[in-house]
N, C-alpha and C positions, 0 to 999 in steps of 0.2 A: 504493500500500500504506500509506503514511503517513496518507493521508486516511481510509482504512478503519479504521486503528488509532485515530485520533482519534475517529471516530464510535463505535467500540466503547467507548472510555473514557467518552465522554459518556453512553452507555447504561448503563454500569456505575454511573456517578454517580446516574442516575435510579433504578436498582435499589436503591441504598442509601437514597435518599430515600424510596422506597416502603416499605422495611422500617422505616425510622425513624418514618414516619407510621402504622405499624401495618397496612399493607396487604400481604397475602400475595401476592407476585408470581408464584407458581406454585400457583394455586388448585386446588380440588377439583372435584367434580361440578357441573354446571349443568343445569337442567331445560330441555333443548332441545325446544320444542314445535313449532317450525316450521323449514322449510328455505327457502333463498332462491328456488329454482325454484318450489316449491309456492306461496309467497306471490305471486310474479308471476303464476302461472297462475290463482290464485283471485281475485286483486284487480286484476291489471294492466289489465283492461278497464273498470274502474269509473272514473267521473268524480270530480272533486274533491268535488262535492256528495254523490255517492253514498257516497264513503268517509266523509265527515263524518257522514252520517246513520247509517251502520252502526257507527261508533266501534269498528272492529275492532282487537283487541289481538293481539300476537304476541311470541314469545320466541325468539331466535336466537343462535347462537354462531358465531364465525368469525374469520378473520384480517383485520386492518386492512391494506388494500392501497393506500389513499389517505386522507390526512388534511389538511383545510384548517381552520386555526384563525382565528377572527375575533374573538378576545377573549372576549366573553361568550357566544359560540356557536361551534360547529364542525360541519363535515360530514365524515363518514367513509364509505368504501365497505368493507363487510364481505364477505368471500368465504368460503363454506363449500364442501363437496364438490359441491354442485349448481349453484352459480353465485354471483352477487354482488347486493347490494342496498345502497342508500344509507341511512345513519342520520343523524339530526339531533340534536346534543347541545347543549342550551341550559341555561345556568346557572339560569334561573328555574324550569325543570322538574326538573333534577337536584339542585338545592340543593347541600349540602356535597360530594356525590359528584362534582360538576363539577370539583373541584380535582385529580382524578386525571389530567385531560387534560394537565396540564403535564409529566407523566411518561410519556405514551403516545407511541409511534412507529409508523410503518408496520412491519408484521411482527408486532406484538403480537396475541395472541389474546384476545378479550373475549367476554363474553356480555352481551346486553342485552335489555330488554323495553320495549314501549311501543305506542302506537297508530299506525296507518297514515294517511298523508295525502299530498297532492301539493304539491310546492314551486311557486314562481312559474314555474319552467321546466317544470312538469308532470311532474316525475320522482317515481315512487312511492318513498316514504321512510318510515322508522320514526322517530317522535319518541320518543327514549329517555326513559323514566321511571326506569329503573334501569340501571346498568352495573357489570359485575364483571370485573376483570382475571383472566384464567385462565392466561396465560403471557407473561412479558416476553421479547421477542426481543432478544438481545444483538448480533446482526449485522444490518446494513442489507440490505434486499433489493437485488439489482442493478437498475440502470435497465432497464426492460422491453426496449427495443429492443436494447440491448447484449446482454441475456440471450438474445434470439432469435438473434443472430449468433454468439455464442461457443459453438461446437459442443463444444469440450472441456469447458467448464463444464456444459453441458447433460447430457452423458453421465456425467461424473464425479460431479456433484452433482445427481442426478436430482430430489432433493427441491426444489431451487431451480427446476428446469425445470417441475416440476408446479405450483409456486406461481404463477409468472409467465406460463406459457403454457397457457391453457385448452385449446387444440387438442391438446396433448400428453396432458392428462388424458383427453380424449375418445378418443384412440388406445387407451389402456389399458382404458378402459371397453368399447371394442369388442373388445379381446382377451378380456376376461372373458365378453362376450356370445358370442364365437366358440366358446370352450371349452364353454360351457353348451349351445350349439346342436349342437355335435358329439355331446355325450352324449345329447341329446334324439333326434337322428337315429338313432344306433346302438341305443339302448335300446328305441326304438319298433319296431325291426326284429328283435328277438329276439337281439341280441348280448349278451354279458356283458363287462363291463370287468374287466380283470385287471391285476396288477402282477407284473413280473418283476425279477430282480436287477439292481441298478446296479453292483455289484462282481462281476466274473466271473473265473473261473480262466482262461478262454480268450476273448479278445475277437473275437467272430464276428458274422456277419450283414451285413457291409458291407466295402468296401475302404477302409480308413482306418488311420492311425497312432493307437494308443491312448495314454491317460495311464496310468502305472503307479504303484501304491502298494504298501505292505507292511503286512500284518496281523501285529502283534507276537505276539499270543497263539497264533495258528496257525502262526506262523513261515513264512508263504508270501507270495509276491507275488500281487497281484490287479490287475485292470485295470478302469478305469471303462468302462462299456459304450459301444460305438460304435453298437450297434443291438440291439433286443430280439428280432430275428427268430427265432433258433434256439430260444429259449425258448417263443415263441408257437407255433411249429410243434410243439414237444413236446406242447403242450396239445391240438393236433389229434390227435396220436397217442393222447392220453389220453381222447378221446371228445367233447371240445367241438367244435362245428361252426362257431360264429361267435364270434370273440373280437376285442377291440380294446384298445389301450393308448395313453394319452396319456403320453408318456415323455420324460424328459430324457436326451439323449445327449451324449457328450463325445468330441471328435476333436482330436488333437494336430496340427493343421495350421494353415495360414495364416489370418490375419484380414483380412477385406475387407468391402465393402458387402454381400456375400452370405453371409459366413461368420463365425460366432462359435464359439469352441471349445466352448461349452455352448449347446445349442439344444434346441428342443422339437419332437417329432414325434408324429404320429398314425400308428399302424400297426395294420392289421386283416387278418384272414384269414377266408376263407369256404370251407368244405369243399364238394367236388363242383362247383367252378366252375373257370374258367381266366381268362387275362388278357383275353380278349375280353369276357367277362361283366363284368369289373372296369372296363372302359372306360365302359360304360353306367352302372354303379354309381357310379363316381367323378364322372361328369358330373352325375348326380342329386344326389349329396352336395354338390358345390360350388355348384350352382345354389341348393340349399336354404340353404346357409350364406350366400350372397350376399343372399338375400331376408331372412334373419333379422338379418344384421349391418348391411347398408347399405340394405335396403328396396327393392332393385331389381336389375336385371341389367346395369347399365352403371356404370362407374367410371372416373375420370380416371387417366391414366398419363402424367405430364408434360403435354405439349401434346396428347396423343392421348386417345382413349377406348377402353376395353376393353369388349367386348360379350360377356356370358356366355350369351347366348341359345343353347340347344342346337338342333340337334346340332353338335358341334365336329368340324373336319376330322381325318382320320386319314391320316398319311403315313408311308411307310417311311423309315428313316434315309437310305437311298441316294437316294430320290426327293427328300427335303427338301434334301440336299446338292447335288444336280444343279440344283435350283431356284435355288440361290445361287452357282452358278458353279464348283462343285467337279467336277473330272474324275472320271467313274465308274470310271476305270481304277484309282483308289486302292483300291477294294474288292477288286481281283483281285491286285494286286502290291504287296508291301511296299516295294520300292525306289521305285516310283512314288508311293506315299503319302509316303515320306520326302522325296523330291524336291519334292513339292507343298508340304509343310510348310516346307521350307527356303526355297523361292522366295517364300513368303507370310509369312516372318518369324515362323513359329509355333515356339515353343520346345519341343523334344522331347528326351527322354533318348536317347542313342545306342543304349541297350540296350532301348528301348521295343519292345514287341511290336506286331504289325500292328494288332490291335484297339485298343491304346492310342493309336497314331498316328492312326487314324481318329477316335477319340473326341476327341483334342486338336484335330484339324481341325474337327470338328463344333462344338465349344465356341467356337472362334474365328470361324468363318465363318458359322455358321447360328444358333446359340442367341440372340445379341443381337437378331436380326430377328424372333423368334417372339413378337410382342406379343399377338395374339389367341390365345385358348385353342386348342391343337392337341396331338393325341396323336402322338408319334413312335414308330414300331414297329420291331421286328426289329433288335435290336442284335447285334453280334458275340458269339458264345457265350462267348468267353474273358473278356468283361467281366462275365459273369453266371454265376458258378460255382454258384449255388443255383437257377437257373432251368432249365426243361425246354427241350430242343432243339425247334426248329421242324421239324415232320415233312417239310415240303416242301423245306427246306434246312437240314441239320444243322449248318451253320456259323453259323447264327443262333439266337438265343434267343427264346422266346415272352415277349417283354417289351415294355413301353411306358414312356415317360416323358411326363408332361404338362408343357407349357411355357406360361406366361402372363407377360406383361410382360417378356419377354426373360430369364426365369429358369426353371430347373427347379423345379416345384412338387410333383410326385408321381413315384414310381417303382414299377412293379408288374410282376409276372410270374406265369406258371403255375409253381407250386412243384414242384421236382424231388422226387419221392418214391421213386425207385429207390435203395436204399441202396448197391448195388454201384457204380453210376455216380457217386453222390455221393462215395463214398470215393475213386474215381479222380480226380474233380475236385479234392478236397482235396490229393491227392498232387501234382497238377500245380501247385497254388498253393504248396505247400511248395517245389517246385523253383524257382518264381519268387522265393520268399523267400531261397533260397540264392543267387540271382542279385542280391541286394540290393534286391528290391522290398519295401519295408517295409509297403506297404499290402495285400500278398497275404494271403489268409485262411489262418490256421493250421488244422491238423488238429483236429477235434473228434470224438473217438472215441465219446463218449457220445451225441452227436447222431446219428451213424451207427447206433449201437445202437438208438436210439429208432426210426429209420426201419425197422430190421430187424423191429420189431414190427408195422409197417404204418401208414402215414399215408395218409388218403384223398386223392385228387386235390384240389387246392385252388388258389385264387388268393389272392395276398397283395399288399398295397400299403402304401407309406409316403408320408405327405404332410407336408411341412414347414410347421408351423403358423406359424412366424415369417415365412417367405417368403410364405405365403398372406395373412397379415395385412398385409405390405408392399404387396401388390397392392390389397387391399381399402381401404387407407387412403392410397394414393398416397405411400408413404414410400420415399425413395431408398436408405436404408441399413437393414440389419438392426438396427443399434444404435438406430434410431428406434422399434422395436417390442419391444425387450427392456428391461425396467425398469433393470437394472443390467448393461450389457454389459461384457465383459472389456476392461480397459485396462491400460497400463503403470502401475506405481505412480508417484505424484507424486514429483518430485525435491525 
């Protein structure tokens, strides 16, 4: 820390020297005519002689990420949003402007213009004719390899991470591409994009503990939404048949490599369909996104490869659990399920219902093994209070979850549109809340009233955008794909 403070003091001295010499250290606009990547693409294939004959000029702005001073000349690497390029700064060419170099450091942002040439080592380089200081950096950049290892700094000071780690910038460029591709897919298929409230009177649409806030003017408590589902289904009642929303959700639960309290979801609903239709639709959607974002249907997953080539397997929850050594008796008997969990060191609440015990066993014994894309079907009905019953077995829901890379990526079901049954389901959830289940769904009388006006049969799905991006970029933690993940305050 003392070393850093000394470096900052040294830079503050340079800042004063710049001001004294009449140089504005925090300059104004600069006419950026070129980008590093474009320069390399246009001129990178040309030989030394071809560059000389073309006498190509360019003007670029960026951050100095490397600086080597040789007295009457210096080499600098400039990095902009597209990449980096070398600049050659020579006293004979720059004249009086060369004096600014003594007050430049790595991290400073400059603009420069000049002609392109190749050095003795054949590196494409700009010979600067003019240089302008646009922003003096007061803090030294971290040493690159240290920055790569220091996970805490990377997440907490994402601006540093983006400067020194080009692959991190690429992840978030892919995130932007993913969001754009999602909109292209849905818009081209007749969906409308909608927005629903982020502050809600009743936090519904998922099993999760909400964040609570207070609206002073109205004098009421509100909740940050845990899901947009109940509002999107109100829109089906209102006559829309295909809707989607890219939405921020907030859940007051644990933080892990798969969970951040604020996360991004895609949720969509299609009238006159069911969960079977949505499996085909979801498969089509994600393969489209793979092609758009990574340009193919295979991606690394640690030492393994994920192959998105359809069709993807479809397994019932019970069949998948049997494949990984779970006794099928747990589906018939609560005590057998509890005993199995206890023997396998799976932590369950002593008041947990049969469905929740089965779900806990699945998460522990099966989920981490589901690396290749697979649909898991037919969950216990009690875990799905908004889904239709399976006609062949009313104890199950018409529901699937999609797993890729050992993580749940999507959740979908045939939407329950019977208002009387939905009200009964809400009442059962309220009983669970009275038994201290904080994640049970509260009663939403207005949603029931909406169903009483009539909602067409429909299929609805939610896809975790953060988790999908983790798969597509081979990122081990959700914090790697969220620009500013939630962290404890610095001490």
